N, CA, C and O atoms as a Tinker XYZ file with bonds, in Angstrom:
   256  protein
     1  N      0.842000   -1.175000    0.000000    73     2
     2  CA     0.000000    0.000000    0.000000    64     1     3
     3  C      0.890000    1.242000    0.000000    63     2     4     5
     4  O      1.839000    1.334000    0.778000    81     3
     5  N      0.585000    2.168000   -0.852000    73     3     6
     6  CA     1.314000    3.436000   -0.923000    64     5     7
     7  C      0.520000    4.502000   -0.177000    63     6     8     9
     8  O     -0.689000    4.371000    0.015000    81     7
     9  N      1.216000    5.560000    0.242000    73     7    10
    10  CA     0.505000    6.622000    0.947000    64     9    11
    11  C      1.171000    7.981000    0.766000    63    10    12    13
    12  O      2.337000    8.087000    0.387000    81    11
    13  N      0.389000    9.007000    1.051000    73    11    14
    14  CA     0.847000   10.395000    0.989000    64    13    15
    15  C      0.869000   11.033000    2.376000    63    14    16    17
    16  O      0.751000   12.253000    2.497000    81    15
    17  N      1.017000   10.231000    3.408000    73    15    18
    18  CA     0.956000   10.749000    4.772000    64    17    19
    19  C      2.051000   11.787000    5.007000    63    18    20    21
    20  O      1.776000   12.856000    5.553000    81    19
    21  N      3.272000   11.492000    4.610000    73    19    22
    22  CA     4.376000   12.422000    4.857000    64    21    23
    23  C      4.146000   13.754000    4.136000    63    22    24    25
    24  O      4.323000   14.818000    4.728000    81    23
    25  N      3.761000   13.697000    2.884000    73    23    26
    26  CA     3.509000   14.920000    2.109000    64    25    27
    27  C      2.393000   15.742000    2.745000    63    26    28    29
    28  O      2.519000   16.958000    2.895000    81    27
    29  N      1.300000   15.075000    3.118000    73    27    30
    30  CA     0.170000   15.776000    3.737000    64    29    31
    31  C      0.584000   16.386000    5.074000    63    30    32    33
    32  O      0.177000   17.502000    5.397000    81    31
    33  N      1.388000   15.664000    5.851000    73    31    34
    34  CA     1.842000   16.156000    7.156000    64    33    35
    35  C      2.721000   17.387000    6.990000    63    34    36    37
    36  O      2.568000   18.365000    7.722000    81    35
    37  N      3.628000   17.344000    6.044000    73    35    38
    38  CA     4.524000   18.473000    5.816000    64    37    39
    39  C      3.747000   19.698000    5.336000    63    38    40    41
    40  O      4.060000   20.822000    5.727000    81    39
    41  N      2.736000   19.487000    4.493000    73    39    42
    42  CA     1.936000   20.603000    3.971000    64    41    43
    43  C      1.203000   21.366000    5.067000    63    42    44    45
    44  O      0.935000   22.559000    4.927000    81    43
    45  N      0.875000   20.669000    6.171000    73    43    46
    46  CA     0.197000   21.353000    7.286000    64    45    47
    47  C      1.181000   21.721000    8.396000    63    46    48    49
    48  O      0.769000   22.071000    9.502000    81    47
    49  N      2.480000   21.642000    8.103000    73    47    50
    50  CA     3.547000   22.009000    9.044000    64    49    51
    51  C      3.427000   21.275000   10.374000    63    50    52    53
    52  O      3.522000   21.880000   11.442000    81    51
    53  N      3.218000   19.973000   10.294000    73    51    54
    54  CA     3.081000   19.145000   11.492000    64    53    55
    55  C      4.273000   18.198000   11.580000    63    54    56    57
    56  O      4.683000   17.611000   10.578000    81    55
    57  N      4.822000   18.053000   12.769000    73    55    58
    58  CA     5.930000   17.125000   12.986000    64    57    59
    59  C      5.367000   15.723000   13.234000    63    58    60    61
    60  O      4.198000   15.559000   13.584000    81    59
    61  N      6.223000   14.721000   13.047000    73    59    62
    62  CA     5.795000   13.341000   13.266000    64    61    63
    63  C      5.253000   13.134000   14.673000    63    62    64    65
    64  O      4.227000   12.479000   14.852000    81    63
    65  N      5.933000   13.685000   15.670000    73    63    66
    66  CA     5.478000   13.474000   17.044000    64    65    67
    67  C      4.138000   14.155000   17.313000    63    66    68    69
    68  O      3.351000   13.669000   18.126000    81    67
    69  N      3.873000   15.266000   16.646000    73    67    70
    70  CA     2.583000   15.944000   16.806000    64    69    71
    71  C      1.459000   15.100000   16.204000    63    70    72    73
    72  O      0.399000   14.948000   16.810000    81    71
    73  N      1.694000   14.551000   15.010000    73    71    74
    74  CA     0.697000   13.690000   14.374000    64    73    75
    75  C      0.484000   12.425000   15.201000    63    74    76    77
    76  O     -0.640000   11.941000   15.335000    81    75
    77  N      1.564000   11.901000   15.749000    73    75    78
    78  CA     1.463000   10.708000   16.596000    64    77    79
    79  C      0.587000   10.973000   17.815000    63    78    80    81
    80  O     -0.261000   10.153000   18.168000    81    79
    81  N      0.793000   12.112000   18.450000    73    79    82
    82  CA     0.012000   12.447000   19.648000    64    81    83
    83  C     -1.471000   12.579000   19.315000    63    82    84    85
    84  O     -2.323000   12.095000   20.061000    81    83
    85  N     -1.778000   13.231000   18.204000    73    83    86
    86  CA    -3.170000   13.440000   17.796000    64    85    87
    87  C     -3.859000   12.112000   17.460000    63    86    88    89
    88  O     -5.049000   11.943000   17.723000    81    87
    89  N     -3.109000   11.180000   16.881000    73    87    90
    90  CA    -3.703000    9.913000   16.454000    64    89    91
    91  C     -3.535000    8.775000   17.459000    63    90    92    93
    92  O     -4.072000    7.687000   17.253000    81    91
    93  N     -2.801000    9.013000   18.536000    73    91    94
    94  CA    -2.681000    8.018000   19.593000    64    93    95
    95  C     -1.694000    6.899000   19.321000    63    94    96    97
    96  O     -1.849000    5.791000   19.834000    81    95
    97  N     -0.670000    7.188000   18.508000    73    95    98
    98  CA     0.379000    6.193000   18.248000    64    97    99
    99  C      1.733000    6.820000   18.549000    63    98   100   101
   100  O      1.811000    7.982000   18.947000    81    99
   101  N      2.793000    6.054000   18.360000    73    99   102
   102  CA     4.134000    6.589000   18.603000    64   101   103
   103  C      4.677000    7.287000   17.350000    63   102   104   105
   104  O      4.185000    7.079000   16.241000    81   103
   105  N      5.691000    8.110000   17.555000    73   103   106
   106  CA     6.352000    8.773000   16.434000    64   105   107
   107  C      6.969000    7.732000   15.504000    63   106   108   109
   108  O      6.984000    7.907000   14.285000    81   107
   109  N      7.475000    6.655000   16.085000    73   107   110
   110  CA     8.082000    5.593000   15.297000    64   109   111
   111  C      7.054000    4.962000   14.353000    63   110   112   113
   112  O      7.373000    4.634000   13.210000    81   111
   113  N      5.831000    4.796000   14.835000    73   111   114
   114  CA     4.767000    4.230000   13.997000    64   113   115
   115  C      4.473000    5.143000   12.817000    63   114   116   117
   116  O      4.301000    4.672000   11.693000    81   115
   117  N      4.415000    6.447000   13.065000    73   115   118
   118  CA     4.187000    7.402000   11.981000    64   117   119
   119  C      5.316000    7.300000   10.956000    63   118   120   121
   120  O      5.063000    7.305000    9.751000    81   119
   121  N      6.553000    7.207000   11.427000    73   119   122
   122  CA     7.693000    7.068000   10.525000    64   121   123
   123  C      7.600000    5.815000    9.666000    63   122   124   125
   124  O      7.882000    5.858000    8.469000    81   123
   125  N      7.209000    4.706000   10.269000    73   123   126
   126  CA     7.071000    3.451000    9.524000    64   125   127
   127  C      5.946000    3.532000    8.493000    63   126   128   129
   128  O      6.079000    3.017000    7.383000    81   127
   129  N      4.843000    4.175000    8.860000    73   127   130
   130  CA     3.729000    4.357000    7.918000    64   129   131
   131  C      4.201000    5.185000    6.734000    63   130   132   133
   132  O      3.939000    4.835000    5.583000    81   131
   133  N      4.894000    6.279000    7.012000    73   131   134
   134  CA     5.370000    7.164000    5.943000    64   133   135
   135  C      6.333000    6.452000    4.995000    63   134   136   137
   136  O      6.335000    6.727000    3.795000    81   135
   137  N      7.155000    5.538000    5.524000    73   135   138
   138  CA     8.099000    4.793000    4.692000    64   137   139
   139  C      7.435000    3.626000    3.970000    63   138   140   141
   140  O      8.034000    3.022000    3.081000    81   139
   141  N      6.197000    3.308000    4.352000    73   139   142
   142  CA     5.506000    2.180000    3.738000    64   141   143
   143  C      5.858000    0.846000    4.356000    63   142   144   145
   144  O      5.584000   -0.204000    3.775000    81   143
   145  N      6.474000    0.880000    5.547000    73   143   146
   146  CA     6.880000   -0.349000    6.229000    64   145   147
   147  C      5.858000   -0.849000    7.243000    63   146   148   149
   148  O      6.092000   -1.855000    7.912000    81   147
   149  N      4.731000   -0.157000    7.363000    73   147   150
   150  CA     3.709000   -0.532000    8.340000    64   149   151
   151  C      2.346000   -0.237000    7.733000    63   150   152   153
   152  O      2.098000    0.874000    7.264000    81   151
   153  N      1.471000   -1.221000    7.742000    73   151   154
   154  CA     0.107000   -1.023000    7.257000    64   153   155
   155  C     -0.798000   -0.724000    8.446000    63   154   156   157
   156  O     -1.064000   -1.606000    9.262000    81   155
   157  N     -1.273000    0.516000    8.547000    73   155   158
   158  CA    -2.110000    0.889000    9.691000    64   157   159
   159  C     -3.499000    0.268000    9.610000    63   158   160   161
   160  O     -3.986000   -0.077000    8.534000    81   159
   161  N     -4.115000    0.137000   10.769000    73   159   162
   162  CA    -5.495000   -0.358000   10.830000    64   161   163
   163  C     -6.422000    0.669000   10.181000    63   162   164   165
   164  O     -6.037000    1.819000    9.966000    81   163
   165  N     -7.627000    0.246000    9.878000    73   163   166
   166  CA    -8.602000    1.165000    9.298000    64   165   167
   167  C     -8.872000    2.326000   10.246000    63   166   168   169
   168  O     -8.992000    3.470000    9.807000    81   167
   169  N     -8.968000    2.039000   11.544000    73   167   170
   170  CA    -9.210000    3.107000   12.518000    64   169   171
   171  C     -8.075000    4.131000   12.519000    63   170   172   173
   172  O     -8.318000    5.334000   12.617000    81   171
   173  N     -6.853000    3.657000   12.412000    73   171   174
   174  CA    -5.710000    4.572000   12.376000    64   173   175
   175  C     -5.698000    5.361000   11.068000    63   174   176   177
   176  O     -5.380000    6.550000   11.068000    81   175
   177  N     -6.039000    4.718000    9.965000    73   175   178
   178  CA    -6.131000    5.432000    8.681000    64   177   179
   179  C     -7.143000    6.566000    8.766000    63   178   180   181
   180  O     -6.894000    7.666000    8.272000    81   179
   181  N     -8.266000    6.301000    9.381000    73   179   182
   182  CA    -9.305000    7.327000    9.534000    64   181   183
   183  C     -8.806000    8.450000   10.429000    63   182   184   185
   184  O     -9.026000    9.624000   10.130000    81   183
   185  N     -8.141000    8.106000   11.516000    73   183   186
   186  CA    -7.592000    9.124000   12.422000    64   185   187
   187  C     -6.559000    9.993000   11.707000    63   186   188   189
   188  O     -6.540000   11.210000   11.892000    81   187
   189  N     -5.708000    9.381000   10.897000    73   187   190
   190  CA    -4.715000   10.134000   10.133000    64   189   191
   191  C     -5.406000   11.073000    9.137000    63   190   192   193
   192  O     -5.022000   12.235000    9.006000    81   191
   193  N     -6.405000   10.574000    8.450000    73   191   194
   194  CA    -7.131000   11.393000    7.475000    64   193   195
   195  C     -7.791000   12.589000    8.147000    63   194   196   197
   196  O     -7.735000   13.701000    7.624000    81   195
   197  N     -8.413000   12.371000    9.295000    73   195   198
   198  CA    -9.049000   13.478000   10.026000    64   197   199
   199  C     -8.014000   14.487000   10.500000    63   198   200   201
   200  O     -8.217000   15.694000   10.375000    81   199
   201  N     -6.904000   13.995000   11.043000    73   199   202
   202  CA    -5.870000   14.886000   11.574000    64   201   203
   203  C     -5.235000   15.728000   10.466000    63   202   204   205
   204  O     -4.821000   16.862000   10.705000    81   203
   205  N     -5.162000   15.175000    9.261000    73   203   206
   206  CA    -4.513000   15.860000    8.143000    64   205   207
   207  C     -5.523000   16.527000    7.204000    63   206   208   209
   208  O     -5.142000   17.111000    6.189000    81   207
   209  N     -6.801000   16.437000    7.546000    73   207   210
   210  CA    -7.885000   17.031000    6.755000    64   209   211
   211  C     -7.851000   16.533000    5.312000    63   210   212   213
   212  O     -7.930000   17.312000    4.362000    81   211
   213  N     -7.730000   15.207000    5.177000    73   211   214
   214  CA    -7.707000   14.547000    3.870000    64   213   215
   215  C     -8.705000   13.404000    3.862000    63   214   216   217
   216  O     -9.152000   12.959000    4.919000    81   215
   217  N     -9.055000   12.926000    2.675000    73   215   218
   218  CA    -9.880000   11.727000    2.575000    64   217   219
   219  C     -8.959000   10.504000    2.590000    63   218   220   221
   220  O     -7.751000   10.625000    2.381000    81   219
   221  N     -9.532000    9.342000    2.835000    73   219   222
   222  CA    -8.733000    8.118000    2.791000    64   221   223
   223  C     -8.133000    7.921000    1.399000    63   222   224   225
   224  O     -6.986000    7.492000    1.269000    81   223
   225  N     -8.910000    8.236000    0.358000    73   223   226
   226  CA    -8.407000    8.097000   -1.008000    64   225   227
   227  C     -7.232000    9.024000   -1.290000    63   226   228   229
   228  O     -6.342000    8.678000   -2.068000    81   227
   229  N     -7.221000   10.188000   -0.670000    73   227   230
   230  CA    -6.112000   11.124000   -0.876000    64   229   231
   231  C     -4.834000   10.649000   -0.177000    63   230   232   233
   232  O     -3.729000   10.979000   -0.607000    81   231
   233  N     -4.987000    9.882000    0.889000    73   231   234
   234  CA    -3.826000    9.432000    1.657000    64   233   235
   235  C     -3.311000    8.055000    1.277000    63   234   236   237
   236  O     -2.102000    7.827000    1.283000    81   235
   237  N     -4.210000    7.132000    0.945000    73   235   238
   238  CA    -3.806000    5.730000    0.755000    64   237   239
   239  C     -4.346000    5.161000   -0.553000    63   238   240   241
   240  O     -5.460000    5.478000   -0.970000    81   239
   241  N     -3.537000    4.315000   -1.194000    73   239   242
   242  CA    -4.008000    3.586000   -2.360000    64   241   243
   243  C     -3.213000    2.293000   -2.468000    63   242   244   245
   244  O     -2.076000    2.204000   -2.004000    81   243
   245  N     -3.825000    1.300000   -3.083000    73   243   246
   246  CA    -3.207000   -0.019000   -3.226000    64   245   247
   247  C     -2.426000   -0.079000   -4.529000    63   246   248   249
   248  O     -2.856000    0.446000   -5.556000    81   247
   249  N     -1.276000   -0.725000   -4.467000    73   247   250
   250  CA    -0.441000   -0.933000   -5.643000    64   249   251
   251  C     -0.413000   -2.423000   -5.929000    63   250   252   253
   252  O     -0.142000   -3.235000   -5.045000    81   251
   253  N     -0.696000   -2.767000   -7.166000    73   251   254
   254  CA    -0.708000   -4.182000   -7.518000    64   253   255
   255  C      0.607000   -4.644000   -8.097000    63   254   256
   256  O      0.753000   -5.816000   -8.443000    81   255
């Protein structure tokens, strides 16, 4: 799964630890999501989308 979490986070001038606090995960988890090394749960995807004011489609997409 590919994502635009890092780009969206930078556009709103938010640090990884700030996004982590808002979504209830660790900064390390945010880093892994941004690198594509961790597939977040649906609940976490929704929390990230809300925190970054994006839709799920804008943040995540599947690569075949």
